[in-house]
C-alpha positions, 0 to 999 in steps of 0.5 A: 499500499502506498500513500495515495491509496490513503490520500485518494481513498473513497472514505477520505472523500466521504469524510471531507464531503461531509466536512465541507457540507458542514461548512457550507450549512454554516454559510447558509445560516450566516447568509440567512442571519445577514439578510434578517439583520439587514432588514432590521436595519431598513437597508433597501432590498435593492442595495442587498441584492446589488451587494450579493451580486457583486460579492458573486462577481468578485469571488469568481476570479479569486477563486481561480487561485484556489483551484490552481492551489488544488492542481499544484497540491493534488500530485503531492497530497492527493485530492481530498486533503487539499480540497479540504484545506484550501476550502476551509482556511489555507493557501498554497504557500502555507499548506506546502510550507507545512507539508515540507516541514512536516516531512523534513522532520520525518527524515525526508529531504522534501515532499517529492521525495515522500511521494515514492515512499510507503510510509503511510504512518507519516500522513497523520503527522502531515495533516496535523501540521498542516492543520495545527500550525494555522490555528494560531491566526484563528485563536489571535482573532478570537482573543485580540482581533477586536482591540487590534482592529480599533487600533489599526482603525484609529491609526489609520485616521491619522498620517503615520510615516511609521505605520506606512514604514512598518507595513512596508517592512513587513511585506518585504520581509515576508517576501525575502524569506519565501522568494530566494528559496524558490528562485534559487531551486532551478533556471525554471523557478527563476524564469517563472518568478521573474515572469510573475513580477514582470506581470504583477508590475505591468498589470499594476501600471495599467490598472493606475494608468487607465483607472481599472480599478477592479483589475488591482483585486485580480493581479495576484490571480493573473500572475499565478495563471500566467506564471503557471503557463510560464512554468510549463513553457520554460520547463520544455525550453530551459 
């Protein structure tokens, strides 16, 4: 028995489907409660319908990034588990990093090396690591989000050079952690990274120059799609 006999098993599909069904029902519950609350606040039905319609439209393109993440993780971890992770709370960079750290802790060089093994006992460790690590953000939100939001909102009302600098440094720090590792893996990795950067810069400039406000929300999705296409191209060329 190899790891994919477990990762793609019928039982796993059923368990994941049950979990996603519960989440879907929770979404429906909050949707109904939100509509009820909107009526209590005398918000016009036209405004509510417009909000629902715009939310649906603006959910389509960002969801492409989730599909891309699923396609990327499927060869490594099967279909059900990435489907569940990316449908609940997770992102491709986080899931890959957590899974990679888990297999390295188990003695494998990387996640790709673990694919060919028959060590099914490690599957639980990988899933536990991917799940437990992201709980920090949820716990933070439960206890500190309200206070944090009030402080951030208060600071945002006044010009603050330090705030702008701190946010820029934080973003740059996150990029410098992940970018060099992937960039230096191979020529293909480097070419894809450069392509994605160019796409991001070009679309950002187009959005500003021609005042296409909606485009700025979807730059990451387009960069992901074009980056993946570039990866296929460069893999055959370089």
